[in-house]
NULUMTOR-90504 format. One record per atom (N, C-alpha, C, O): residue in three letters; x, y, z. Coordinates in pm, whole numbers, padded with zeros to 5 digits, always signed. Layout:
# residues N
AlaXYZ ...
# end
This chain:
# residues 226
Met-06557-03734+08764 Met-06469-03792+08866 Met-06345-03704+08882 Met-06284-03664+08782 Asn-06306-03673+09007 Asn-06184-03597+09031 Asn-06073-03687+09085 Asn-06090-03809+09095 Tyr-05960-03627+09119 Tyr-05845-03704+09166 Tyr-05880-03791+09288 Tyr-05854-03911+09289 Ser-05940-03729+09390 Ser-05971-03802+09513 Ser-06067-03916+09488 Ser-06050-04025+09543 Glu-06167-03892+09406 Glu-06264-03997+09373 Glu-06197-04110+09295 Glu-06228-04228+09316 Phe-06105-04074+09207 Phe-06034-04175+09130 Phe-05950-04265+09221 Phe-05955-04387+09210 Ile-05873-04204+09312 Ile-05790-04283+09402 Ile-05877-04371+09491 Ile-05844-04488+09513 Ser-05986-04316+09541 Ser-06076-04395+09624 Ser-06132-04514+09549 Ser-06149-04622+09605 Glu-06162-04495+09421 Glu-06221-04601+09339 Glu-06121-04709+09301 Glu-06155-04828+09302 Tyr-05996-04670+09268 Tyr-05903-04766+09207 Tyr-05788-04810+09296 Tyr-05718-04905+09261 Asn-05766-04746+09410 Asn-05660-04790+09500 Asn-05688-04932+09547 Asn-05799-04964+09591 Gly-05587-05017+09537 Gly-05601-05157+09576 Gly-05652-05249+09467 Gly-05665-05370+09488 Lys-05681-05192+09349 Lys-05734-05273+09238 Lys-05626-05300+09134 Lys-05525-05231+09127 Ser-05651-05402+09054 Ser-05562-05440+08944 Ser-05643-05443+08815 Ser-05755-05493+08813 Phe-05586-05390+08707 Phe-05659-05388+08581 Phe-05562-05372+08464 Phe-05452-05318+08478 Asp-05606-05420+08350 Asp-05532-05406+08223 Asp-05619-05321+08132 Asp-05701-05374+08057 Tyr-05601-05190+08137 Tyr-05689-05096+08068 Tyr-05694-05121+07918 Tyr-05802-05123+07858 Asp-05576-05139+07857 Asp-05570-05147+07711 Asp-05565-05289+07656 Asp-05564-05308+07534 Gly-05562-05389+07744 Gly-05559-05528+07699 Gly-05429-05566+07631 Gly-05426-05662+07553 Val-05322-05493+07659 Val-05191-05519+07597 Val-05089-05551+07706 Val-05070-05472+07799 Ser-05022-05665+07693 Ser-04909-05702+07780 Ser-04944-05714+07926 Ser-04857-05699+08012 Gly-05070-05741+07958 Gly-05107-05759+08096 Gly-05108-05629+08174 Gly-05114-05522+08115 Val-05101-05638+08307 Val-05107-05521+08395 Val-04975-05446+08392 Val-04871-05500+08430 Gln-04979-05321+08346 Gln-04859-05238+08334 Gln-04884-05103+08401 Gln-04998-05064+08426 Cys-04775-05032+08430 Cys-04790-04902+08497 Cys-04870-04802+08412 Cys-04942-04719+08466 Val-04857-04812+08279 Val-04930-04718+08194 Val-05081-04740+08198 Val-05157-04650+08164 Asp-05124-04860+08240 Asp-05268-04885+08251 Asp-05332-04794+08355 Asp-05445-04749+08338 Leu-05260-04767+08464 Leu-05312-04675+08565 Leu-05327-04535+08508 Leu-05427-04468+08532 Ile-05227-04491+08431 Ile-05231-04356+08375 Ile-05340-04345+08269 Ile-05409-04243+08262 Lys-05357-04447+08189 Lys-05463-04444+08087 Lys-05600-04437+08153 Lys-05689-04365+08107 Met-05617-04512+08262 Met-05745-04507+08333 Met-05765-04368+08394 Met-05876-04314+08389 Tyr-05661-04311+08451 Tyr-05664-04177+08511 Tyr-05701-04071+08406 Tyr-05786-03986+08430 Leu-05637-04078+08291 Leu-05663-03983+08184 Leu-05807-03993+08135 Leu-05871-03892+08104 Asn-05858-04114+08128 Asn-05993-04135+08080 Asn-06098-04093+08182 Asn-06190-04018+08149 Lys-06085-04140+08304 Lys-06189-04118+08404 Lys-06191-03976+08460 Lys-06297-03922+08488 Val-06073-03915+08475 Val-06066-03782+08536 Val-06067-03671+08432 Val-06127-03566+08455 Phe-06000-03693+08318 Phe-05983-03585+08220 Phe-06059-03607+08090 Phe-06054-03523+08000 Gly-06129-03721+08079 Gly-06212-03745+07962 Gly-06134-03771+07834 Gly-06188-03755+07725 Leu-06007-03812+07847 Leu-05925-03843+07730 Leu-05937-03991+07694 Leu-05973-04073+07779 Asn-05908-04024+07571 Asn-05907-04162+07525 Asn-05766-04200+07484 Asn-05730-04186+07367 Pro-05685-04248+07578 Pro-05543-04277+07550 Pro-05528-04385+07444 Pro-05601-04484+07443 Gly-05432-04363+07355 Gly-05404-04460+07251 Gly-05278-04539+07281 Gly-05235-04547+07396 Ala-05220-04597+07177 Ala-05094-04670+07191 Ala-04981-04568+07187 Ala-04922-04542+07082 Trp-04950-04510+07302 Trp-04859-04397+07310 Trp-04718-04436+07350 Trp-04636-04350+07384 Gly-04688-04564+07347 Gly-04553-04609+07377 Gly-04535-04653+07520 Gly-04633-04678+07592 Asn-04409-04663+07562 Asn-04375-04703+07697 Asn-04393-04586+07794 Asn-04422-04473+07752 Ala-04376-04613+07922 Ala-04396-04510+08025 Ala-04314-04384+07996 Ala-04368-04273+08003 Lys-04187-04399+07966 Lys-04100-04283+07945 Lys-04143-04198+07826 Lys-04114-04079+07821 Asp-04214-04261+07729 Asp-04255-04189+07608 Asp-04362-04084+07637 Asp-04378-03989+07560 Tyr-04435-04101+07746 Tyr-04536-04001+07781 Tyr-04469-03866+07810 Tyr-04528-03760+07788 Tyr-04346-03871+07857 Tyr-04269-03748+07883 Tyr-04181-03712+07764 Tyr-04182-03598+07717 Glu-04105-03810+07715 Glu-04006-03782+07610 Glu-04071-03748+07476 Glu-04014-03673+07397 Asn-04189-03804+07450 Asn-04258-03778+07322 Asn-04380-03689+07344 Asn-04473-03687+07262 Phe-04380-03615+07453 Phe-04495-03535+07496 Phe-04549-03444+07387 Phe-04670-03436+07367 Asn-04461-03375+07315 Asn-04505-03276+07216 Asn-04576-03339+07097 Asn-04638-03268+07018 Asn-04566-03469+07083 Asn-04633-03538+06972 Asn-04759-03612+07016 Asn-04819-03686+06938 Leu-04800-03592+07141 Leu-04916-03661+07195 Leu-05029-03563+07227 Leu-05003-03446+07254 Pro-05154-03610+07223 Pro-05267-03523+07259 Pro-05259-03471+07402 Pro-05328-03375+07437 Leu-05176-03532+07484 Leu-05157-03487+07622 Leu-05122-03339+07632 Leu-05160-03272+07728 Lys-05050-03288+07533 Lys-05000-03151+07540 Lys-05113-03049+07547 Lys-05090-02935+07587 Asn-05234-03087+07508 Asn-05347-02995+07513 Asn-05406-02983+07653 Asn-05473-02884+07685 Ser-05381-03082+07737 Ser-05441-03085+07870 Ser-05340-03082+07984 Ser-05378-03067+08100 Phe-05211-03095+07950 Phe-05107-03101+08052 Phe-04989-03012+08014 Phe-04969-02980+07897 Asp-04913-02972+08116 Asp-04785-02904+08097 Asp-04673-03000+08137 Asp-04683-03068+08240 Arg-04569-03006+08058 Arg-04454-03089+08092 Arg-04355-03006+08173 Arg-04315-02898+08129 Ile-04316-03054+08290 Ile-04225-02982+08379 Ile-04108-03072+08413 Ile-04127-03183+08465 Ala-03988-03026+08385 Ala-03868-03107+08407 Ala-03830-03111+08555 Ala-03853-03016+08629 Asn-03772-03222+08595 Asn-03719-03235+08731 Asn-03597-03145+08749 Asn-03516-03131+08657 Thr-03584-03086+08867 Thr-03466-03009+08906 Thr-03433-03046+09050 Thr-03508-03120+09114 Thr-03323-02996+09102 Thr-03284-03026+09240 Thr-03381-02967+09341 Thr-03385-03010+09456 Glu-03461-02868+09299 Glu-03556-02803+09389 Glu-03699-02853+09370 Glu-03790-02810+09441 Phe-03718-02943+09276 Phe-03854-02978+09235 Phe-03915-03085+09324 Phe-03847-03180+09364 Val-04045-03069+09356 Val-04124-03169+09426 Val-04259-03181+09353 Val-04328-03080+09337 Pro-04297-03299+09309 Pro-04425-03315+09237 Pro-04544-03273+09322 Pro-04545-03292+09444 Gln-04646-03217+09255 Gln-04771-03179+09319 Gln-04872-03292+09311 Gln-04859-03383+09230 Lys-04972-03284+09397 Lys-05083-03380+09392 Lys-05148-03378+09254 Lys-05178-03271+09200 Gly-05168-03496+09199 Gly-05233-03508+09068 Gly-05139-03507+08951 Gly-05181-03540+08840 Asp-05012-03469+08972 Asp-04912-03473+08864 Asp-04891-03617+08818 Asp-04895-03711+08898 Ile-04869-03634+08689 Ile-04825-03763+08636 Ile-04674-03764+08640 Ile-04609-03689+08567 Ala-04617-03849+08724 Ala-04473-03857+08744 Ala-04412-03960+08649 Ala-04466-04070+08634 Val-04300-03924+08584 Val-04243-04011+08481 Val-04092-04031+08504 Val-04018-03936+08527 Trp-04052-04157+08496 Trp-03910-04193+08502 Trp-03865-04243+08365 Trp-03945-04298+08289 Gly-03736-04223+08334 Gly-03680-04268+08207 Gly-03598-04394+08221 Gly-03607-04465+08321 Ala-03518-04420+08120 Ala-03434-04539+08120 Ala-03331-04537+08233 Ala-03278-04642+08270 Gly-03303-04418+08289 Gly-03211-04407+08401 Gly-03258-04479+08525 Gly-03181-04498+08619 Leu-03385-04520+08526 Leu-03439-04596+08638 Leu-03378-04736+08642 Leu-03377-04801+08747 Gly-03327-04782+08528 Gly-03265-04914+08523 Gly-03332-05011+08428 Gly-03294-05128+08423 Asn-03432-04963+08352 Asn-03491-05048+08248 Asn-03513-04963+08123 Asn-03493-04842+08126 Thr-03553-05025+08017 Thr-03567-04952+07890 Thr-03703-04886+07874 Thr-03726-04810+07780 Tyr-03794-04914+07968 Tyr-03931-04867+07954 Tyr-03962-04744+08039 Tyr-04053-04668+08007 Gly-03886-04725+08147 Gly-03918-04620+08243 Gly-04033-04662+08333 Gly-04065-04781+08344 His-04093-04566+08397 His-04206-04592+08488 His-04291-04467+08493 His-04244-04357+08462 Ile-04417-04483+08534 Ile-04509-04371+08538 Ile-04610-04394+08651 Ile-04653-04507+08674 Ser-04648-04286+08721 Ser-04739-04300+08835 Ser-04809-04166+08858 Ser-04791-04071+08782 Ile-04890-04159+08964 Ile-04968-04039+08996 Ile-04924-03986+09131 Ile-04941-04053+09233 Ala-04868-03866+09134 Ala-04813-03808+09257 Ala-04924-03772+09356 Ala-05033-03730+09317 Thr-04893-03790+09486 Thr-04989-03756+09591 Thr-04973-03612+09639 Thr-05064-03557+09702 Gly-04858-03550+09610 Gly-04828-03417+09662 Gly-04748-03420+09791 Gly-04708-03315+09841 Glu-04724-03538+09845 Glu-04644-03553+09966 Glu-04498-03576+09927 Glu-04469-03649+09832 Gly-04406-03514+10000 Gly-04265-03539+09973 Gly-04179-03416+09989 Gly-04226-03310+10032 Asp-04053-03432+09953 Asp-03956-03322+09958 Asp-03857-03343+09845 Asp-03885-03418+09751 Thr-03742-03277+09851 Thr-03647-03286+09741 Thr-03564-03414+09744 Thr-03478-03435+09658 Ser-03588-03501+09842 Ser-03519-03630+09849 Ser-03609-03746+09809 Ser-03565-03840+09744 Asn-03735-03739+09848 Asn-03831-03846+09822 Asn-03970-03787+09801 Asn-03999-03676+09846 Phe-04054-03862+09732 Phe-04194-03822+09720 Phe-04280-03947+09706 Phe-04230-04056+09679 Tyr-04411-03929+09725 Tyr-04504-04040+09719 Tyr-04592-04032+09594 Tyr-04623-03924+09544 Ser-04630-04149+09545 Ser-04723-04156+09434 Ser-04802-04286+09443 Ser-04766-04378+09516 Tyr-04912-04290+09366 Tyr-04987-04414+09350 Tyr-04937-04482+09223 Tyr-04929-04421+09117 Asp-04904-04611+09237 Asp-04838-04686+09131 Asp-04913-04815+09101 Asp-04982-04870+09186 Leu-04897-04861+08978 Leu-04943-04993+08935 Leu-04824-05064+08873 Leu-04744-05001+08802 Asn-04810-05194+08898 Asn-04697-05273+08848 Asn-04564-05220+08904 Asn-04464-05211+08832 Trp-04565-05187+09031 Trp-04442-05153+09103 Trp-04446-05233+09233 Trp-04521-05199+09325 Asn-04366-05337+09241 Asn-04370-05429+09355 Asn-04511-05480+09381 Asn-04556-05487+09495 Gly-04579-05513+09275 Gly-04713-05567+09287 Gly-04802-05525+09172 Gly-04773-05428+09101 Lys-04910-05597+09154 Lys-05000-05574+09040 Lys-05130-05506+09081 Lys-05229-05510+09008 Thr-05130-05443+09199 Thr-05245-05363+09239 Thr-05199-05219+09262 Thr-05083-05194+09292 Val-05291-05126+09249 Val-05261-04984+09273 Val-05233-04966+09423 Val-05312-05009+09507 His-05121-04903+09455 His-05087-04878+09595 His-04992-04759+09603 His-04933-04717+09504 Lys-04981-04705+09724 Lys-04899-04587+09749 Lys-04753-04628+09769 Lys-04724-04723+09842 Val-04661-04556+09702 Val-04519-04591+09703 Val-04436-04466+09733 Val-04467-04356+09687 Gln-04330-04485+09812 Gln-04233-04378+09831 Gln-04121-04396+09729 Gln-04064-04504+09718 His-04090-04291+09654 His-03986-04294+09551 His-03875-04194+09582 His-03897-04094+09649 Asn-03755-04224+09533 Asn-03651-04121+09525 Asn-03651-04066+09382 Asn-03739-04099+09303 Tyr-03553-03985+09350 Tyr-03552-03918+09221 Tyr-03456-03983+09120 Tyr-03425-03923+09017 Asn-03409-04103+09148 Asn-03320-04172+09055 Asn-03392-04197+08922 Asn-03496-04262+08919 Gly-03335-04146+08815 Gly-03395-04167+08683 Gly-03521-04088+08656 Gly-03586-04108+08554 Phe-03555-03997+08748 Phe-03681-03922+08735 Phe-03668-03812+08632 Phe-03575-03731+08637 Leu-03761-03808+08536 Leu-03758-03709+08428 Leu-03832-03581+08466 Leu-03784-03471+08439 Gly-03946-03596+08527 Gly-04030-03481+08560 Gly-04176-03522+08561 Gly-04208-03640+08577 Val-04265-03424+08545 Val-04408-03452+08555 Val-04485-03393+08439 Val-04437-03305+08367 Leu-04604-03444+08423 Leu-04706-03385+08337 Leu-04812-03332+08432 Leu-04877-03408+08503 Arg-04829-03200+08432 Arg-04919-03136+08529 Arg-05049-03094+08461 Arg-05046-03023+08361 Pro-05164-03137+08515 Pro-05292-03099+08453 Pro-05310-02948+08447 Pro-05287-02877+08545 Lys-05350-02900+08331 Lys-05381-02757+08317 Lys-05506-02722+08398 Lys-05514-02613+08455 Asp-05601-02813+08403 Asp-05725-02791+08477 Asp-05709-02847+08618 Asp-05732-02965+08642 Gln-05667-02760+08711 Gln-05644-02805+08848 Gln-05774-02825+08926 Gln-05772-02876+09038 Ser-05886-02787+08868 Ser-06013-02813+08935 Ser-06041-02962+08943 Ser-06120-03006+09026 Lys-05975-03041+08858 Lys-05988-03186+08861 Lys-05909-03247+08976 Lys-05928-03364+09010 Ile-05821-03168+09036 Ile-05735-03219+09143 Ile-05788-03175+09278 Ile-05818-03260+09362 Gly-05799-03044+09301 Gly-05854-02993+09426 Gly-05758-03013+09542 Gly-05644-03054+09523 Thr-05806-02983+09662 Thr-05728-02999+09783 Thr-05794-03102+09872 Thr-05916-03115+09873 Glu-05712-03174+09947 Glu-05765-03275+10038 Glu-05845-03208+10148 Glu-05803-03107+10204 Glu-05960-03265+10180 Glu-06036-03217+10294 Glu-05971-03270+10421 Glu-05945-03390+10431 Thr-05945-03183+10516 Thr-05881-03226+10640 Thr-05929-03139+10754 Thr-05956-03020+10736 Ser-05940-03198+10871 Ser-05995-03126+10984 Ser-05898-03026+11043 Ser-05939-02945+11126 Asn-05770-03028+11003 Asn-05676-02933+11061 Asn-05619-02840+10955 Asn-05499-02811+10953 Val-05708-02793+10868 Val-05674-02686+10774 Val-05771-02571+10799 Val-05891-02593+10809 Ser-05718-02449+10810 Ser-05800-02339+10859 Ser-05800-02219+10767 Ser-05700-02193+10700 Asn-05911-02145+10762 Asn-05917-02023+10685 Asn-05933-01899+10772 Asn-05936-01788+10719 Asn-05944-01916+10903 Asn-05964-01800+10988 Asn-05913-01827+11130 Asn-05968-01777+11229 Asn-05808-01906+11136 Asn-05749-01950+11262 Asn-05839-02046+11339 Asn-05808-02081+11453 Asn-05950-02088+11280 Asn-06028-02200+11332 Asn-06002-02317+11240 Asn-05972-02299+11122 Glu-06015-02437+11293 Glu-05986-02553+11210 Glu-06093-02569+11103 Glu-06213-02564+11133 Gly-06050-02588+10976 Gly-06140-02599+10862 Gly-06062-02583+10735 Gly-05939-02585+10739 Glu-06128-02565+10620 Glu-06061-02558+10491 Glu-06103-02434+10415 Glu-06219-02394+10422 Phe-06010-02370+10341 Phe-06045-02262+10252 Phe-06141-02314+10145 Phe-06119-02421+10089 Asp-06246-02238+10117 Asp-06331-02274+10004 Asp-06254-02257+09873 Asp-06268-02337+09781 Met-06172-02152+09865 Met-06087-02124+09750 Met-05952-02077+09803 Met-05946-02024+09914 Pro-05843-02094+09727 Pro-05715-02043+09774 Pro-05718-01892+09791 Pro-05781-01821+09712 Lys-05650-01843+09893 Lys-05640-01700+09917 Lys-05501-01652+09878 Lys-05407-01732+09872 Thr-05487-01524+09851 Thr-05358-01468+09811 Thr-05273-01438+09934 Thr-05309-01356+10018 Trp-05161-01506+09943 Trp-05063-01487+10050 Trp-04957-01391+09999 Trp-04906-01409+09888 Lys-04921-01289+10079 Lys-04823-01189+10036 Lys-04708-01183+10134 Lys-04729-01167+10255 Asn-04586-01197+10084 Asn-04468-01192+10169 Asn-04436-01049+10211 Asn-04478-00953+10147 Gly-04361-01037+10320 Gly-04318-00907+10367 Gly-04187-00864+10303 Gly-04163-00889+10185 Ser-04103-00800+10382 Ser-03980-00739+10328 Ser-03857-00827+10343 Ser-03747-00785+10310 Thr-03874-00950+10394 Thr-03761-01042+10410 Thr-03790-01173+10341 Thr-03905-01203+10308 Asn-03685-01253+10320 Asn-03704-01385+10263 Asn-03788-01472+10358 Asn-03772-01464+10480 Glu-03875-01554+10302 Glu-03954-01647+10381 Glu-03918-01790+10339 Glu-03938-01828+10224 Asp-03864-01868+10432 Asp-03827-02005+10404 Asp-03951-02092+10390 Asp-04051-02072+10459 Val-03943-02189+10296 Val-04053-02282+10272 Val-04007-02421+10312 Val-03894-02461+10282 Tyr-04094-02496+10381 Tyr-04057-02627+10435 Tyr-04148-02736+10380 Tyr-04260-02710+10335 Ala-04096-02859+10384 Ala-04169-02973+10328 Ala-04288-03014+10413 Ala-04386-03066+10361 Asp-04280-02991+10545 Asp-04390-03031+10632 Asp-04398-02936+10751 Asp-04319-02842+10763 Thr-04493-02962+10839 Thr-04522-02866+10944 Thr-04423-02868+11061 Thr-04430-02781+11148 Asp-04332-02965+11065 Asp-04231-02958+11172 Asp-04119-02860+11137 Asp-04032-02832+11220 Met-04120-02809+11015 Met-04032-02700+10970 Met-03884-02735+10985 Met-03803-02651+11025 Thr-03849-02858+10952 Thr-03708-02900+10962 Thr-03643-02922+10825 Thr-03521-02916+10814 Lys-03723-02946+10722 Lys-03669-02974+10589 Lys-03701-02856+10496 Lys-03810-02848+10441 Lys-03604-02765+10480 Lys-03625-02650+10393 Lys-03620-02693+10247 Lys-03530-02766+10206 Ile-03719-02648+10168 Ile-03725-02687+10027 Ile-03724-02567+09933 Ile-03720-02584+09812 Gly-03726-02445+09988 Gly-03726-02330+09899 Gly-03736-02199+09975 Gly-03734-02196+10098 Thr-03748-02090+09898 Thr-03757-01956+09955 Thr-03853-01872+09873 Thr-03852-01877+09750 Ile-03937-01794+09941 Ile-04019-01693+09875 Ile-03954-01558+09905 Ile-03934-01523+10022 Tyr-03923-01484+09801 Tyr-03847-01360+09817 Tyr-03935-01244+09860 Tyr-04058-01253+09850 Pro-03875-01135+09908 Pro-03954-01021+09956 Pro-04057-00974+09854 Pro-04029-00963+09735 Arg-04176-00946+09904 Arg-04291-00897+09826 Arg-04346-01002+09730 Arg-04427-00970+09643 Gly-04303-01125+09745 Gly-04357-01232+09662 Gly-04498-01269+09704 Gly-04540-01244+09817 Glu-04572-01329+09611 Glu-04709-01372+09638 Glu-04724-01520+09611 Glu-04646-01579+09536 Ala-04824-01581+09674 Ala-04850-01724+09657 Ala-04999-01749+09679 Ala-05070-01664+09732 Asp-05045-01867+09637 Asp-05179-01913+09672 Asp-05170-01984+09806 Asp-05084-02069+09825 Cys-05258-01949+09898 Cys-05259-02014+10029 Cys-05384-02100+10041 Cys-05496-02053+10020 Tyr-05364-02228+10074 Tyr-05475-02323+10080 Tyr-05523-02350+10222 Tyr-05617-02427+10242 Gly-05459-02287+10322 Gly-05507-02304+10457 Gly-05395-02311+10558 Gly-05279-02281+10528 Val-05430-02350+10679 Val-05336-02356+10790 Val-05337-02497+10846 Val-05443-02551+10876 Val-05220-02555+10861 Val-05206-02687+10919 Val-05113-02677+11039 Val-04996-02642+11024 Asp-05164-02706+11156 Asp-05084-02697+11279 Asp-05017-02560+11293 Asp-04903-02550+11338 Gly-05088-02456+11255 Gly-05036-02321+11269 Gly-04939-02277+11160 Gly-04885-02167+11168 Lys-04916-02361+11060 Lys-04827-02328+10948 Lys-04912-02312+10822 Lys-05014-02378+10806 Tyr-04870-02222+10733 Tyr-04950-02186+10616 Tyr-04905-02264+10494 Tyr-04788-02261+10456 Leu-05000-02334+10431 Leu-04972-02415+10312 Leu-04986-02326+10188 Leu-05096-02280+10156 Val-04875-02302+10119 Val-04875-02211+10005 Val-04822-02279+09880 Val-04744-02374+09887 Cys-04864-02229+09765 Cys-04815-02274+09635 Cys-04767-02149+09560 Cys-04845-02058+09535 Tyr-04639-02146+09525 Tyr-04580-02025+09470 Tyr-04504-02055+09340 Tyr-04474-02170+09309 Asn-04474-01950+09264 Asn-04409-01962+09135 Asn-04257-01975+09150 Asn-04197-01912+09237 Ile-04197-02059+09064 Ile-04052-02066+09048 Ile-04019-02004+08914 Ile-04072-02047+08811 Tyr-03932-01903+08913 Tyr-03904-01828+08791 Tyr-03771-01867+08728 Tyr-03674-01902+08796 Ser-03769-01861+08596 Ser-03645-01867+08518 Ser-03639-01735+08443 Ser-03705-01718+08341 Gly-03556-01641+08494 Gly-03560-01506+08440 Gly-03692-01442+08480 Gly-03725-01436+08598 Asn-03768-01395+08381 Asn-03899-01336+08408 Asn-04013-01432+08378 Asn-04130-01393+08380 Thr-03979-01558+08349 Thr-04078-01657+08310 Thr-04104-01756+08422 Thr-04010-01802+08487 Val-04230-01790+08445 Val-04263-01892+08544 Val-04223-02027+08489 Val-04279-02073+08389 Ala-04125-02092+08556 Ala-04077-02223+08510 Ala-04163-02336+08563 Ala-04192-02431+08491 Asn-04206-02326+08689 Asn-04298-02423+08748 Asn-04352-02368+08879 Asn-04327-02253+08914 Arg-04426-02450+08951 Arg-04487-02410+09078 Arg-04441-02506+09187 Arg-04409-02621+09160 Lys-04439-02457+09309 Lys-04393-02538+09420 Lys-04482-02516+09542 Lys-04532-02406+09564 Thr-04500-02622+09621 Thr-04588-02618+09736 Thr-04512-02652+09864 Thr-04429-02743+09864 Gly-04541-02581+09973 Gly-04479-02611+10100 Gly-04541-02527+10211 Gly-04640-02457+10190 Phe-04481-02534+10330 Phe-04533-02466+10448 Phe-04443-02349+10488 Phe-04321-02359+10481 Val-04506-02238+10530 Val-04433-02122+10578 Val-04488-02080+10714 Val-04600-02116+10751 Lys-04407-02004+10789 Lys-04449-01960+10923 Lys-04531-01832+10917 Lys-04627-01815+10993 Tyr-04494-01742+10827 Tyr-04558-01611+10821 Tyr-04699-01622+10762 Tyr-04721-01699+10669 Asn-04794-01545+10816 Asn-04934-01559+10773 Asn-04965-01485+10643 Asn-05075-01498+10589 Gly-04870-01408+10591 Gly-04890-01342+10464 Gly-04999-01237+10465 Gly-05051-01201+10359 Gly-05035-01188+10581 Gly-05139-01086+10591 Gly-05279-01137+10576 Gly-05371-01058+10556 Leu-05299-01269+10584 Leu-05433-01325+10568 Leu-05523-01291+10687 Leu-05640-01331+10689 
# end
């Protein structure tokens, strides 16, 4: 089962995966870890502990922990985690859809304004960061009729290498190109997943010094020589 199959199967449903304390947000994550990644989640604490105690959990073998920053936007399939700054002692945890910008993002949640899995728009108040699957083949890209690999509508079978030119290329949250979320510098490279409404969907590296700190996804105007 992959991300899309999981959401299709469990969206709109309610369940208590571990039989502890009724329906909780961590039940969604435990089901996700089991069905998509083949893990057997244990008693790993409250929602915030999945992030704060990450290095002591088996999760570290299958996920990377990435801290929230002012430029950060969760990717599809990321496990999004909030801490006590959310306003409770337990935090919250959900599964990011990949939609959003640096002000808000969407995720699938359980025990958030209801006891069934549903899509929620969140801000970043109390947000700690994400746990990102190392195996992105479990996530994949959404199939859509307006994604193109050759200027015809369709989808890339695999991401292609997008290469920037000699100037900065602005990156935007969506195809109307009004919400800038980042910049790809001259001669930078990215993975390109296709074309949506004539804009190129790319995923590129964010560096701290010479080290890749995390990855970011958005739309650019330049075709990158594809």
